[in-house]
C-alpha positions in Angstrom: -111.6 -19.8 88.1 -108.8 -17.2 88.1 -106.9 -16.5 85.0 -103.2 -16.1 84.5 -101.7 -14.7 81.4 -98.3 -16.3 80.7 -96.2 -14.0 78.4 -92.9 -15.4 77.2 -91.3 -15.9 73.8 -90.1 -19.3 74.8 -92.7 -22.1 74.2 -90.8 -24.3 76.7 -91.2 -21.6 79.5 -94.9 -21.2 78.7 -95.4 -24.9 78.9 -93.6 -25.2 82.2 -95.5 -22.2 83.6 -98.8 -23.6 82.4 -98.2 -26.9 84.1 -97.3 -25.2 87.4 -100.1 -22.6 87.3 -102.8 -25.1 86.3 -101.8 -27.1 89.4 -102.5 -23.9 91.4 -106.0 -23.8 89.9 -105.4 -21.1 87.3 -106.9 -21.0 83.8 -104.0 -20.2 81.5 -103.9 -17.8 78.5 -100.6 -17.6 76.6 -98.9 -14.9 74.6 -95.5 -15.0 73.0 -94.8 -11.2 73.1 -96.1 -8.1 74.7 -98.3 -7.0 71.8 -100.2 -10.3 71.8 -100.5 -10.1 75.6 -102.1 -6.6 75.3 -104.6 -8.0 72.9 -105.4 -10.8 75.3 -105.9 -8.2 78.1 -108.3 -6.2 75.9 -110.4 -9.4 75.4 -110.4 -10.3 79.1 -108.3 -8.9 81.9 -106.5 -11.6 83.8 -106.1 -11.7 87.6 -102.4 -12.5 87.2 -99.7 -12.0 84.6 -96.4 -14.1 84.6 -94.3 -11.8 82.4 -91.0 -12.4 80.6 -88.9 -9.2 80.4 -86.8 -9.8 77.2 -89.1 -10.5 74.2 -89.2 -9.5 70.6 -92.0 -7.2 69.2 -92.8 -5.7 72.6 -90.8 -6.4 75.7 -92.1 -6.8 79.2 -91.3 -3.2 80.3 -93.3 -1.7 77.4 -96.2 -4.2 77.9 -96.4 -3.4 81.6 -96.6 0.3 81.0 -99.4 -0.2 78.5 -101.2 -2.6 80.8 -101.2 -0.3 83.7 -102.7 2.5 81.6 -105.6 0.4 80.3 -109.0 0.5 82.0 -108.7 -2.1 84.8 -105.0 -2.6 84.0 -104.1 -1.7 87.6 -105.8 -4.8 88.9 -103.7 -7.8 87.7 -100.9 -8.9 89.9 -97.8 -9.0 87.7 -94.9 -11.3 88.5 -92.1 -10.8 86.0 -89.5 -13.4 85.1 -86.0 -12.5 84.3 -82.5 -13.9 83.9 -81.1 -10.6 85.0 -80.2 -10.4 88.6 -78.9 -6.9 89.0 -80.7 -4.6 91.4 -81.2 -1.8 88.9 -83.0 -4.1 86.5 -85.3 -5.4 89.2 -86.0 -1.9 90.6 -86.9 -0.7 87.1 -89.5 -3.4 86.7 -91.0 -2.9 90.2 -91.1 0.9 89.6 -92.9 0.2 86.3 -95.7 -1.6 88.1 -94.6 -5.2 88.6 -95.7 -6.6 91.9 -93.0 -9.3 92.3 -90.2 -11.0 90.3 -89.0 -14.5 89.7 -85.5 -15.5 88.5 -85.3 -18.0 85.7 -85.2 -21.0 85.8 -88.1 -21.3 88.2 -89.9 -24.2 89.7 -93.3 -24.9 91.4 -92.1 -23.9 94.9 -90.8 -20.5 93.7 -93.9 -19.7 91.7 -96.1 -20.8 94.6 -94.2 -18.6 97.1 -94.3 -15.5 94.9 -98.0 -15.9 94.1 -98.7 -16.3 97.8 -96.7 -13.1 98.5 -98.8 -11.0 96.1 -102.1 -12.6 97.5 -103.0 -14.7 94.5 -103.1 -18.0 96.4 
């Protein structure tokens, strides 16, 4: 079974994402900040990462840079979640190594479409 790491400081967002992604046959690992997410990746590299951008301790941008420098860190498909809709913000994330983005709030149809676009389903 494929694994998706859901990284968000909101337990509600993690719960919603878990329900959607489990319905798409992913095993879910959760982290509430980028530092905990990096530790999870060191234990077992996921196939996918659903990544919040604005978090305490380590934000999504810093996590993504660290992930992409790790051995095997170029492999996971990273879909970042944001409430920001300006082009510069999105371009910065894609330039940092994100594969796709989702605007919050999201639903099953949006997650399914984005995961299809990056070849995860």
